[in-house]
Kinemage of the C-alpha trace (Angstrom):
@kinemage 1
@onewidth
@group {chain A} dominant
@subgroup {mainchain}
@vectorlist {calphas} color= white
{ca unk a 1} P 28.458 -4.423 -35.867
{ca unk a 2} L 28.970 -6.950 -38.769
{ca unk a 3} L 32.064 -6.373 -40.650
{ca unk a 4} L 30.059 -6.522 -43.845
{ca unk a 5} L 27.741 -3.800 -43.119
{ca unk a 6} L 27.730 -0.018 -44.171
{ca unk a 7} L 27.806 2.819 -42.074
{ca unk a 8} L 26.051 5.902 -43.739
{ca unk a 9} L 26.454 9.255 -42.314
{ca unk a 10} L 23.550 11.630 -42.508
{ca unk a 11} L 23.192 15.286 -41.906
{ca unk a 12} L 26.827 16.383 -41.169
{ca unk a 13} L 27.505 19.528 -39.581
{ca unk a 14} L 30.207 21.309 -37.551
{ca unk a 15} L 29.449 22.133 -34.108
{ca unk a 16} L 31.233 23.336 -31.027
{ca unk a 17} L 32.010 21.902 -27.994
{ca unk a 18} L 29.737 23.146 -25.256
{ca unk a 19} L 31.196 23.955 -21.918
{ca unk a 20} L 29.983 25.382 -18.366
{ca unk a 21} L 31.784 25.918 -15.351
{ca unk a 22} L 30.653 24.859 -11.814
{ca unk a 23} L 32.224 26.494 -8.601
{ca unk a 24} L 31.791 23.976 -5.644
{ca unk a 25} L 31.108 25.375 -2.373
{ca unk a 26} L 33.664 25.505 0.430
{ca unk a 27} L 34.040 23.160 3.292
{ca unk a 28} L 33.237 24.523 6.835
{ca unk a 29} L 29.899 26.554 6.329
{ca unk a 30} L 31.360 29.738 4.661
{ca unk a 31} L 28.539 32.099 3.292
{ca unk a 32} L 28.072 32.102 -0.525
{ca unk a 33} L 29.620 35.657 -0.724
{ca unk a 34} L 32.681 34.432 1.431
{ca unk a 35} L 33.217 31.601 -1.022
{ca unk a 36} L 33.430 33.456 -4.193
{ca unk a 37} L 34.122 37.163 -3.878
{ca unk a 38} L 36.246 36.872 -0.526
{ca unk a 39} L 38.645 35.100 -2.296
{ca unk a 40} L 39.314 37.016 -5.245
{ca unk a 41} L 36.837 35.554 -7.497
{ca unk a 42} L 34.153 37.313 -9.817
{ca unk a 43} L 31.530 36.318 -11.809
{ca unk a 44} L 28.891 37.773 -14.074
{ca unk a 45} L 26.436 35.780 -16.124
{ca unk a 46} L 28.417 33.568 -17.919
{ca unk a 47} L 31.808 35.324 -17.364
{ca unk a 48} L 34.297 34.342 -14.238
{ca unk a 49} L 37.639 35.665 -13.431
{ca unk a 50} L 40.221 36.106 -10.509
{ca unk a 51} L 41.910 39.244 -9.429
{ca unk a 52} L 45.194 37.577 -9.774
{ca unk a 53} L 44.977 36.437 -13.570
{ca unk a 54} L 43.687 39.785 -14.824
{ca unk a 55} L 41.830 37.442 -17.469
{ca unk a 56} L 38.017 37.049 -18.068
{ca unk a 57} L 36.938 33.660 -19.139
{ca unk a 58} L 33.567 33.325 -20.859
{ca unk a 59} L 31.615 30.034 -21.324
{ca unk a 60} L 28.353 28.884 -22.031
{ca unk a 61} L 27.260 28.948 -18.259
{ca unk a 62} L 29.000 29.488 -14.906
{ca unk a 63} L 27.156 28.026 -11.822
{ca unk a 64} L 28.105 29.125 -8.432
{ca unk a 65} L 26.418 28.060 -5.007
{ca unk a 66} L 24.009 27.253 -4.291
{ca unk a 67} L 23.234 25.329 -7.956
{ca unk a 68} L 21.974 21.812 -8.382
{ca unk a 69} L 22.656 19.060 -10.863
{ca unk a 70} L 19.289 19.563 -12.309
{ca unk a 71} L 20.384 23.037 -13.137
{ca unk a 72} L 23.555 21.696 -15.212
{ca unk a 73} L 21.775 19.264 -16.543
{ca unk a 74} L 19.144 21.442 -18.370
{ca unk a 75} L 21.880 23.848 -19.364
{ca unk a 76} L 24.414 21.595 -21.105
{ca unk a 77} L 23.228 17.898 -21.101
{ca unk a 78} L 19.775 17.318 -21.879
{ca unk a 79} L 19.905 18.387 -25.446
{ca unk a 80} L 22.753 16.013 -26.154
{ca unk a 81} L 20.800 13.314 -24.400
{ca unk a 82} L 17.842 14.289 -26.752
{ca unk a 83} L 20.181 14.151 -29.946
{ca unk a 84} L 21.673 10.636 -28.647
{ca unk a 85} L 18.157 8.937 -28.552
{ca unk a 86} L 17.834 10.504 -32.246
{ca unk a 87} L 21.033 8.929 -33.559
{ca unk a 88} L 23.997 11.522 -32.945
{ca unk a 89} L 26.697 10.116 -30.664
{ca unk a 90} L 27.203 12.335 -27.297
{ca unk a 91} L 29.900 12.928 -24.719
{ca unk a 92} L 29.299 14.488 -21.393
{ca unk a 93} L 32.593 14.503 -19.132
{ca unk a 94} L 33.555 16.407 -15.814
{ca unk a 95} L 36.846 17.816 -15.727
{ca unk a 96} L 38.958 19.376 -12.569
{ca unk a 97} L 41.133 18.979 -9.751
{ca unk a 98} L 40.852 16.333 -7.171
{ca unk a 99} L 37.940 17.320 -4.838
{ca unk a 100} L 36.473 19.674 -6.620
{ca unk a 101} L 33.010 18.099 -7.168
{ca unk a 102} L 33.213 15.981 -10.584
{ca unk a 103} L 31.734 12.709 -9.076
{ca unk a 104} L 29.002 14.567 -7.342
{ca unk a 105} L 28.124 16.050 -10.661
{ca unk a 106} L 28.189 13.193 -12.567
{ca unk a 107} L 26.480 10.661 -9.911
{ca unk a 108} L 24.831 13.008 -7.490
{ca unk a 109} L 23.302 11.765 -4.231
{ca unk a 110} L 19.633 10.814 -2.948
{ca unk a 111} L 18.699 14.522 -2.578
{ca unk a 112} L 20.508 15.840 -5.859
{ca unk a 113} L 20.540 13.252 -8.771
{ca unk a 114} L 23.578 13.432 -11.046
{ca unk a 115} L 23.944 14.099 -14.766
{ca unk a 116} L 24.556 10.280 -15.129
{ca unk a 117} L 21.302 9.100 -13.634
{ca unk a 118} L 19.101 12.219 -14.974
{ca unk a 119} L 20.456 11.115 -18.205
{ca unk a 120} L 19.474 7.666 -17.995
{ca unk a 121} L 15.863 8.848 -17.077
{ca unk a 122} L 15.677 10.979 -19.811
{ca unk a 123} L 16.877 8.470 -22.508
{ca unk a 124} L 13.842 6.203 -21.498
{ca unk a 125} L 11.486 8.936 -21.402
{ca unk a 126} L 12.470 9.941 -24.979
{ca unk a 127} L 11.949 5.971 -26.409
{ca unk a 128} L 8.822 5.678 -24.387
{ca unk a 129} L 7.487 8.782 -26.183
{ca unk a 130} L 8.729 7.435 -29.716
{ca unk a 131} L 5.735 5.797 -31.736
{ca unk a 132} L 7.449 5.743 -35.199
{ca unk a 133} L 10.613 3.743 -34.070
{ca unk a 134} L 11.744 0.895 -31.932
{ca unk a 135} L 14.661 0.619 -29.621
{ca unk a 136} L 17.372 -1.606 -28.285
{ca unk a 137} L 19.422 -0.025 -25.323
{ca unk a 138} L 22.420 -1.710 -23.750
{ca unk a 139} L 25.094 -0.165 -21.402
{ca unk a 140} L 28.569 -0.947 -20.524
{ca unk a 141} L 31.020 0.416 -17.723
{ca unk a 142} L 34.722 0.571 -17.673
{ca unk a 143} L 37.546 2.514 -15.862
{ca unk a 144} L 40.820 3.411 -16.851
{ca unk a 145} L 43.215 2.751 -13.703
{ca unk a 146} L 47.026 3.202 -14.187
{ca unk a 147} L 46.768 2.995 -17.968
{ca unk a 148} L 44.509 -0.115 -17.767
{ca unk a 149} L 41.389 -0.799 -18.764
{ca unk a 150} L 38.872 -2.806 -16.261
{ca unk a 151} L 35.480 -3.807 -17.084
{ca unk a 152} L 33.300 -2.842 -14.080
{ca unk a 153} L 30.485 -5.190 -15.479
{ca unk a 154} L 32.484 -8.294 -15.453
{ca unk a 155} L 34.926 -9.565 -12.874
{ca unk a 156} L 38.111 -10.711 -14.076
{ca unk a 157} L 38.042 -8.718 -17.400
{ca unk a 158} L 41.055 -5.952 -16.150
{ca unk a 159} L 43.098 -5.427 -19.047
{ca unk a 160} L 40.944 -4.825 -22.031
{ca unk a 161} L 41.977 -3.659 -25.427
{ca unk a 162} L 41.082 -0.688 -27.556
{ca unk a 163} L 39.866 -1.417 -30.879
{ca unk a 164} L 39.031 0.249 -34.101
{ca unk a 165} L 36.482 -1.268 -36.999
{ca unk a 166} L 36.789 -0.414 -40.516
{ca unk a 167} L 34.532 2.469 -40.200
{ca unk a 168} L 37.027 4.261 -37.826
{ca unk a 169} L 34.609 3.604 -34.878
{ca unk a 170} L 36.940 3.199 -31.599
{ca unk a 171} L 35.483 0.729 -28.971
{ca unk a 172} L 36.610 -1.266 -26.330
{ca unk a 173} L 35.127 -5.262 -25.932
{ca unk a 174} L 33.407 -4.660 -22.852
{ca unk a 175} L 30.478 -6.522 -21.382
{ca unk a 176} L 27.325 -4.899 -22.506
{ca unk a 177} L 24.203 -5.679 -20.474
{ca unk a 178} L 20.637 -5.409 -22.455
{ca unk a 179} L 18.466 -3.196 -20.585
{ca unk a 180} L 14.622 -2.388 -20.762
{ca unk a 181} L 13.946 0.476 -18.231
{ca unk a 182} L 15.852 3.369 -16.272
{ca unk a 183} L 15.631 0.923 -13.286
{ca unk a 184} L 17.604 -1.520 -14.862
{ca unk a 185} L 20.399 0.786 -15.876
{ca unk a 186} L 20.415 2.419 -12.529
{ca unk a 187} L 20.800 -1.075 -10.545
{ca unk a 188} L 23.530 -2.105 -13.236
{ca unk a 189} L 25.432 1.292 -12.738
{ca unk a 190} L 25.426 0.523 -8.946
{ca unk a 191} L 26.933 -2.701 -9.377
{ca unk a 192} L 29.578 -1.180 -11.544
{ca unk a 193} L 30.654 1.319 -8.819
{ca unk a 194} L 31.166 -1.417 -6.088
{ca unk a 195} L 33.894 -2.751 -8.388
{ca unk a 196} L 35.531 1.172 -8.785
{ca unk a 197} L 38.557 1.967 -7.327
{ca unk a 198} L 38.747 4.553 -4.772
{ca unk a 199} L 41.104 5.783 -2.217
{ca unk a 200} L 41.651 8.240 0.405
{ca unk a 201} L 43.794 11.246 0.207
{ca unk a 202} L 44.277 14.310 2.574
{ca unk a 203} L 42.100 16.092 -0.022
{ca unk a 204} L 39.118 13.752 -0.301
{ca unk a 205} L 38.005 10.635 2.109
{ca unk a 206} L 36.587 8.737 -1.187
{ca unk a 207} L 39.170 10.053 -3.960
{ca unk a 208} L 38.389 8.699 -7.478
{ca unk a 209} L 41.537 7.011 -8.413
{ca unk a 210} L 40.582 6.209 -12.224
{ca unk a 211} L 38.454 7.767 -15.025
{ca unk a 212} L 35.034 5.917 -15.609
{ca unk a 213} L 33.392 5.917 -18.793
{ca unk a 214} L 29.466 4.678 -18.452
{ca unk a 215} L 28.229 4.262 -22.003
{ca unk a 216} L 24.453 3.845 -23.321
{ca unk a 217} L 24.583 2.214 -26.772
{ca unk a 218} L 21.133 2.995 -28.545
{ca unk a 219} L 19.861 1.392 -31.827
{ca unk a 220} L 16.693 1.895 -33.404
{ca unk a 221} L 15.030 1.167 -36.768
{ca unk a 222} L 11.437 2.047 -37.998
{ca unk a 223} L 8.889 0.337 -36.299
{ca unk a 224} L 7.748 -2.816 -37.846
{ca unk a 225} L 10.691 -2.896 -40.207
{ca unk a 226} L 11.869 -6.261 -39.480
{ca unk a 227} L 8.595 -7.607 -41.120
{ca unk a 228} L 10.444 -6.857 -44.645
{ca unk a 229} L 13.906 -8.250 -43.301
{ca unk a 230} L 14.370 -9.898 -46.687
{ca unk a 231} L 14.830 -6.391 -48.028
{ca unk a 232} L 17.510 -5.559 -45.577
{ca unk a 233} L 17.311 -3.376 -42.574
{ca unk a 234} L 18.472 -0.004 -41.773
{ca unk a 235} L 19.627 0.705 -38.175
{ca unk a 236} L 20.107 3.915 -36.449
{ca unk a 237} L 23.048 3.542 -33.996
{ca unk a 238} L 24.464 5.877 -31.460
{ca unk a 239} L 26.309 5.973 -28.059
{ca unk a 240} L 25.785 8.199 -25.372
{ca unk a 241} L 29.245 8.263 -22.869
{ca unk a 242} L 29.279 9.556 -19.663
{ca unk a 243} L 32.578 10.288 -18.146
{ca unk a 244} L 33.832 11.009 -14.719
{ca unk a 245} L 37.790 12.036 -14.889
{ca unk a 246} L 39.944 11.416 -11.869
{ca unk a 247} L 41.389 14.969 -10.754
{ca unk a 248} L 44.509 16.427 -11.344
{ca unk a 249} L 46.761 16.435 -8.477
{ca unk a 250} L 49.597 17.765 -6.445
{ca unk a 251} L 51.363 15.249 -4.293
{ca unk a 252} L 52.242 18.143 -1.844
{ca unk a 253} L 48.459 18.950 -1.582
{ca unk a 254} L 47.142 15.128 -1.454
{ca unk a 255} L 50.118 13.452 0.585
{ca unk a 256} L 50.044 11.037 -1.808
{ca unk a 257} L 52.630 8.311 -1.120
{ca unk a 258} L 53.391 4.793 -2.602
{ca unk a 259} L 50.615 3.462 -4.441
{ca unk a 260} L 48.733 6.860 -4.393
{ca unk a 261} L 51.847 8.577 -5.665
{ca unk a 262} L 51.739 6.052 -8.541
{ca unk a 263} L 48.230 6.574 -9.061
{ca unk a 264} L 48.493 10.048 -9.238
{ca unk a 265} L 51.383 10.011 -11.847
{ca unk a 266} L 49.159 8.364 -14.026
{ca unk a 267} L 46.229 10.538 -13.943
{ca unk a 268} L 48.106 13.355 -14.160
{ca unk a 269} L 49.775 11.763 -17.509
{ca unk a 270} L 46.530 11.041 -19.266
{ca unk a 271} L 45.222 14.470 -18.207
{ca unk a 272} L 48.232 16.151 -19.560
{ca unk a 273} L 47.629 14.140 -22.813
{ca unk a 274} L 44.026 15.208 -22.626
{ca unk a 275} L 44.950 18.817 -22.399
{ca unk a 276} L 47.578 18.720 -25.362
{ca unk a 277} L 44.905 17.123 -27.539
{ca unk a 278} L 42.561 19.821 -26.649
{ca unk a 279} L 45.294 22.435 -26.945
{ca unk a 280} L 45.998 21.464 -30.711
{ca unk a 281} L 42.550 20.814 -31.745
{ca unk a 282} L 41.847 24.301 -30.376
{ca unk a 283} L 44.696 26.109 -32.660
{ca unk a 284} L 43.053 24.480 -35.598
{ca unk a 285} L 46.084 21.999 -36.014
{ca unk a 286} L 45.519 19.856 -39.033
{ca unk a 287} L 48.871 17.674 -38.286
{ca unk a 288} L 49.242 14.575 -35.844
{ca unk a 289} L 47.115 14.754 -33.014
{ca unk a 290} L 48.218 12.517 -29.923
{ca unk a 291} L 45.266 10.723 -29.325
{ca unk a 292} L 47.179 7.374 -28.929
{ca unk a 293} L 49.188 8.795 -26.396
{ca unk a 294} L 46.986 7.748 -23.367
{ca unk a 295} L 44.135 5.034 -23.195
{ca unk a 296} L 41.541 7.912 -22.236
{ca unk a 297} L 42.173 10.456 -25.257
{ca unk a 298} L 42.231 7.214 -27.164
{ca unk a 299} L 38.390 6.309 -26.224
{ca unk a 300} L 37.391 9.885 -26.216
{ca unk a 301} L 38.795 10.474 -29.819
{ca unk a 302} L 35.027 10.769 -31.136
{ca unk a 303} L 34.207 13.643 -28.665
{ca unk a 304} L 37.580 15.354 -29.532
{ca unk a 305} L 37.057 16.884 -32.936
{ca unk a 306} L 35.152 13.739 -34.111
{ca unk a 307} L 31.771 12.707 -34.812
{ca unk a 308} L 29.849 13.485 -31.248
{ca unk a 309} L 27.958 16.186 -29.534
{ca unk a 310} L 30.129 16.881 -26.582
{ca unk a 311} L 29.215 18.981 -23.033
{ca unk a 312} L 32.278 19.439 -20.838
{ca unk a 313} L 31.664 20.512 -17.243
{ca unk a 314} L 34.506 21.925 -15.744
{ca unk a 315} L 34.591 21.883 -11.717
{ca unk a 316} L 36.616 24.384 -9.801
{ca unk a 317} L 36.872 25.392 -5.873
{ca unk a 318} L 37.319 28.656 -5.009
{ca unk a 319} L 39.501 28.029 -2.074
{ca unk a 320} L 42.729 30.289 -1.915
{ca unk a 321} L 44.998 27.339 -1.815
{ca unk a 322} L 43.802 25.885 -5.175
{ca unk a 323} L 43.858 29.224 -7.013
{ca unk a 324} L 46.780 28.244 -9.392
{ca unk a 325} L 44.719 24.817 -10.286
{ca unk a 326} L 41.353 26.297 -10.733
{ca unk a 327} L 42.689 29.138 -13.150
{ca unk a 328} L 44.491 26.178 -14.893
{ca unk a 329} L 41.373 24.413 -15.218
{ca unk a 330} L 39.668 27.718 -16.655
{ca unk a 331} L 42.346 27.746 -19.397
{ca unk a 332} L 41.616 24.247 -20.347
{ca unk a 333} L 37.883 24.989 -20.451
{ca unk a 334} L 38.307 28.029 -22.700
{ca unk a 335} L 40.370 25.891 -25.090
{ca unk a 336} L 37.780 23.234 -24.961
{ca unk a 337} L 35.288 25.490 -26.054
{ca unk a 338} L 37.006 26.256 -29.313
{ca unk a 339} L 37.144 22.457 -30.464
{ca unk a 340} L 35.059 21.689 -33.251
{ca unk a 341} L 33.119 18.686 -33.744
{ca unk a 342} L 31.673 17.106 -37.069
{ca unk a 343} L 28.439 15.411 -35.871
{ca unk a 344} L 26.548 13.374 -38.096
{ca unk a 345} L 23.324 10.906 -37.726
{ca unk a 346} L 24.619 7.145 -38.200
{ca unk a 347} L 22.713 4.542 -40.005
{ca unk a 348} L 23.855 0.918 -40.167
{ca unk a 349} L 22.973 -0.764 -43.422
{ca unk a 350} L 23.444 -4.382 -44.001
{ca unk a 351} L 24.407 -5.357 -47.448
{ca unk a 352} L 20.612 -6.044 -48.477
{ca unk a 353} L 19.607 -2.556 -47.251
{ca unk a 354} L 22.353 -1.185 -48.998
{ca unk a 355} L 21.717 -2.729 -52.339
{ca unk a 356} L 17.840 -2.027 -51.856
{ca unk a 357} L 18.674 1.886 -51.100
{ca unk a 358} L 21.259 2.014 -54.068
{ca unk a 359} L 18.732 0.629 -56.481
{ca unk a 360} L 15.711 2.680 -55.238
{ca unk a 361} L 18.000 5.577 -55.755
{ca unk a 362} L 18.833 4.361 -59.236
{ca unk a 363} L 15.318 3.435 -60.348
{ca unk a 364} L 14.076 6.978 -59.196
{ca unk a 365} L 16.586 8.776 -61.304
{ca unk a 366} L 16.437 6.525 -64.344
{ca unk a 367} L 12.601 7.282 -64.182
{ca unk a 368} L 13.080 11.062 -64.142
{ca unk a 369} L 15.419 10.355 -66.962
{ca unk a 370} L 12.602 8.468 -69.005
{ca unk a 371} L 10.086 11.314 -68.178
{ca unk a 372} L 12.169 14.262 -68.920
{ca unk a 373} L 15.627 13.729 -70.059
{ca unk a 374} L 17.248 11.329 -72.598
{ca unk a 375} L 16.661 11.058 -76.544
{ca unk a 376} L 14.636 8.220 -76.500
{ca unk a 377} L 12.173 9.562 -74.057
{ca unk a 378} L 12.170 12.559 -76.036
{ca unk a 379} L 11.072 10.747 -78.855
{ca unk a 380} L 8.371 8.476 -77.300
{ca unk a 381} L 7.145 11.232 -75.477
{ca unk a 382} L 3.489 11.525 -76.008
{ca unk a 383} L 3.469 15.294 -75.479
{ca unk a 384} L 6.158 15.604 -78.212
{ca unk a 385} L 3.981 13.451 -80.319
{ca unk a 386} L 1.283 15.493 -80.330
{ca unk a 387} L 3.328 18.532 -81.079
{ca unk a 388} L 4.985 16.996 -84.089
{ca unk a 389} L 1.551 15.762 -85.421
{ca unk a 390} L 0.271 19.321 -85.155
{ca unk a 391} L 3.170 20.727 -86.842
{ca unk a 392} L 2.531 18.582 -89.926
{ca unk a 393} L -1.037 19.118 -89.992
{ca unk a 394} L -0.392 22.766 -90.059
{ca unk a 395} L 2.437 22.409 -92.596
{ca unk a 396} L -0.037 20.404 -94.861
{ca unk a 397} L -2.759 23.084 -94.506
{ca unk a 398} L -0.522 25.935 -95.301
{ca unk a 399} L 0.346 24.106 -98.467
{ca unk a 400} L -2.930 23.480 -99.446
{ca unk a 401} L -4.018 27.150 -99.015
{ca unk a 402} L -1.042 28.443 -100.872
{ca unk a 403} L -2.511 26.334 -103.825
{ca unk a 404} L -5.808 27.645 -103.787
{ca unk a 405} L -4.217 31.171 -103.646
{ca unk a 406} L -2.274 30.636 -106.719
{ca unk a 407} L -5.023 29.258 -108.509
{ca unk a 408} L -7.675 32.212 -107.659
{ca unk a 409} L -4.497 34.533 -108.821
{ca unk a 410} L -4.733 32.560 -112.172
{ca unk a 411} L -8.611 33.106 -112.255
{ca unk a 412} L -8.306 36.747 -111.724
{ca unk a 413} L -5.557 37.171 -114.600
{ca unk a 414} L -7.742 35.180 -116.957
{ca unk a 415} L -10.775 37.173 -116.434
{ca unk a 416} L -8.609 40.400 -117.161
{ca unk a 417} L -7.658 38.975 -120.419
{ca unk a 418} L -4.496 38.012 -119.823
{ca unk a 419} L -2.746 34.909 -121.259
{ca unk a 420} L -2.995 32.058 -118.807
{ca unk a 421} L -0.111 29.971 -120.646
{ca unk a 422} L 3.143 29.741 -119.092
{ca unk a 423} L 4.650 29.970 -122.555
{ca unk a 424} L 5.760 33.081 -123.635
{ca unk a 425} L 4.640 34.543 -126.973
{ca unk a 426} L 1.649 32.068 -127.583
{ca unk a 427} L -0.983 33.446 -128.908
{ca unk a 428} L -4.798 33.021 -127.471
{ca unk a 429} L -6.876 30.509 -129.907
{ca unk a 430} L -9.426 31.973 -131.596
{ca unk a 431} L -12.983 30.989 -130.620
{ca unk a 432} L -15.102 29.098 -133.235
{ca unk a 433} L -18.287 30.784 -131.755
{ca unk a 434} L -19.360 33.995 -132.895
{ca unk a 435} L -19.171 36.514 -130.117
{ca unk a 436} L -22.366 38.176 -128.862
{ca unk a 437} L -22.219 41.995 -129.267
{ca unk a 438} L -24.555 44.609 -127.696
{ca unk a 439} L -26.239 44.362 -124.311
{ca unk a 440} L -24.762 40.728 -123.765
{ca unk a 441} L -21.585 42.227 -123.465
{ca unk a 442} L -22.074 44.517 -120.376
{ca unk a 443} L -23.866 41.761 -118.651
{ca unk a 444} L -20.924 39.687 -119.105
{ca unk a 445} L -18.599 42.310 -117.698
{ca unk a 446} L -20.718 42.801 -114.767
{ca unk a 447} L -20.365 38.921 -113.928
{ca unk a 448} L -17.033 38.963 -114.457
{ca unk a 449} L -16.108 42.115 -112.022
{ca unk a 450} L -18.383 40.260 -109.518
{ca unk a 451} L -16.221 37.122 -109.852
{ca unk a 452} L -13.135 38.850 -109.536
{ca unk a 453} L -14.301 40.795 -106.419
{ca unk a 454} L -15.355 37.248 -104.791
{ca unk a 455} L -12.118 36.051 -105.778
{ca unk a 456} L -10.247 38.820 -104.533
{ca unk a 457} L -11.823 38.587 -100.706
{ca unk a 458} L -11.111 34.856 -101.056
{ca unk a 459} L -7.483 35.420 -101.560
{ca unk a 460} L -7.326 37.945 -98.703
{ca unk a 461} L -9.111 35.417 -96.403
{ca unk a 462} L -6.688 32.745 -97.351
{ca unk a 463} L -3.629 35.018 -97.560
{ca unk a 464} L -4.482 35.883 -93.825
{ca unk a 465} L -5.207 32.292 -92.977
{ca unk a 466} L -1.892 31.263 -94.609
{ca unk a 467} L -0.111 33.804 -92.571
{ca unk a 468} L -1.695 32.824 -89.103
{ca unk a 469} L -0.905 29.089 -89.989
{ca unk a 470} L 2.865 29.704 -90.647
{ca unk a 471} L 2.898 31.560 -87.580
{ca unk a 472} L 1.541 28.962 -85.715
{ca unk a 473} L 4.094 26.614 -87.183
{ca unk a 474} L 6.779 28.797 -86.398
{ca unk a 475} L 5.744 29.168 -82.795
{ca unk a 476} L 5.263 25.379 -82.452
{ca unk a 477} L 8.809 24.859 -83.659
{ca unk a 478} L 10.297 27.619 -81.156
{ca unk a 479} L 8.169 25.904 -78.349
{ca unk a 480} L 9.500 22.389 -79.303
{ca unk a 481} L 13.004 24.073 -79.359
{ca unk a 482} L 12.570 25.586 -75.682
{ca unk a 483} L 11.352 22.272 -74.591
{ca unk a 484} L 14.170 20.273 -76.050
{ca unk a 485} L 16.687 22.762 -74.374
{ca unk a 486} L 14.858 22.529 -71.111
{ca unk a 487} L 14.685 18.879 -71.352
{ca unk a 488} L 18.543 18.569 -72.484
{ca unk a 489} L 19.502 20.386 -69.313
{ca unk a 490} L 17.462 17.945 -67.042
{ca unk a 491} L 18.778 15.073 -68.840
{ca unk a 492} L 22.538 16.457 -67.991
{ca unk a 493} L 21.855 17.203 -64.303
{ca unk a 494} L 20.285 13.496 -63.933
{ca unk a 495} L 23.231 11.789 -65.872
{ca unk a 496} L 25.412 13.332 -63.602
{ca unk a 497} L 23.562 12.374 -60.603
{ca unk a 498} L 23.119 9.065 -62.055
{ca unk a 499} L 26.879 8.731 -62.711
{ca unk a 500} L 27.596 9.827 -58.890
{ca unk a 501} L 25.274 6.978 -57.819
{ca unk a 502} L 26.929 4.404 -59.918
{ca unk a 503} L 30.356 5.394 -58.497
{ca unk a 504} L 29.056 5.367 -55.165
{ca unk a 505} L 27.715 1.864 -55.603
{ca unk a 506} L 31.240 0.660 -56.942
{ca unk a 507} L 33.029 2.270 -53.972
{ca unk a 508} L 30.634 0.251 -51.696
{ca unk a 509} L 31.585 -2.860 -53.646
{ca unk a 510} L 35.066 -2.469 -53.533
{ca unk a 511} L 35.202 -1.561 -49.627
{ca unk a 512} L 33.070 -4.823 -49.274
{ca unk a 513} L 35.501 -6.883 -51.129
{ca unk a 514} L 38.581 -5.063 -48.979
{ca unk a 515} L 36.422 -6.075 -45.755
{ca unk a 516} L 36.305 -9.703 -46.928
{ca unk a 517} L 40.047 -10.066 -47.882
{ca unk a 518} L 41.128 -8.826 -44.649
{ca unk a 519} L 38.764 -11.253 -42.898
{ca unk a 520} L 40.205 -14.360 -44.810
């Protein structure tokens, strides 16, 4: 990862570690009932217990003989592998005492493929099915032997260091091989197996003397996105780590001496640290977690309370001589089931892609502000302009109608012989023309009454029209006020969103600056 790239976490959620138990068959051809019940073990569904312990343990699944690796894969691994292709980190590891069947579970044999080869085939099945994204897949293979990290794909690289980049990602500078199909990966894994450290003990002719971590690095981007590389590229990146832990040992059982005894000491120490980390995480401890006390827990840190979907397969043997170790393994598994990880999809954005994304988000917010938010948008809105014009027209119309009502009222008063003049006490002037008396007077009276009735009707109609126009004006004012308040609420929300985006952009700029300063 380029140090100038920015990591974006998407869809973060809390998720528990998945745990299943595998009870291996006894050596010597005992029947299945003899292997389990005759030695005090009881299983029922996803529960397992032993008569000596008095405690029942519940897990996601409990597998007893005869079971195949495919059964375990479908139960605990399949969904994690699919998530890894979709951009979520994934870790699956096998835990248990020596000779309990961990390596068989992870690697399998010709007739019963293990978790690792099944996962490899599944990864490429999902990759080939994807039509919207294009992928780059790489693999690495390391072992931790006597607290020294060795690259199994590169001879001579026997003391690798653990690093942590500015995003918090923990990694080892091991050789990574680009692969294009499952067959390539299996061939590379077999080459690494040839470099792996094994040794014979009283309990196992080919005992794993180291912890191994086979990692599939998956990167993807939208198909065809490189065509617009000038705008930057957003790459979804994830890792899938498949871990075969060395078994915990008792020297009295293994007969270990010399080199084997030293190996067992380092194995037990790292597993003890793993147990301590699991114990603190299961209790919800918020203080110091001793990840750095061993190379194993440091590398597995994302799987233990970090950003990864994690599956744990705990292998036990039902033999009477190993009851104590088996119950200890079940207690470890029970604590591991209480661990919560915070998983999220990871995107790596280069500077140009990050800038493009921020610019698009800012433009989107500003467009929403212009359309529904700020005062300038409110002033220039076509809808508001039409509303204002309508109000002005209605107010003007109302004034004209009121003038007509006033004039008609004056006309009625005039016809009734009341003075029209506004000056009090002024007498009506005498007409110079002689007034006609007789029948003409009645006609004038009838004409005057008809005019009065007509004007009264006009005044009534105009008065109603004035009331209607005034009501419409009031309604328009209320409508505008409601719209203004609604737009103000939207504007404030968009302003907050814009401020948050601007603060995020500033924080990214400060992060890039600090990174540049560290690199100088």
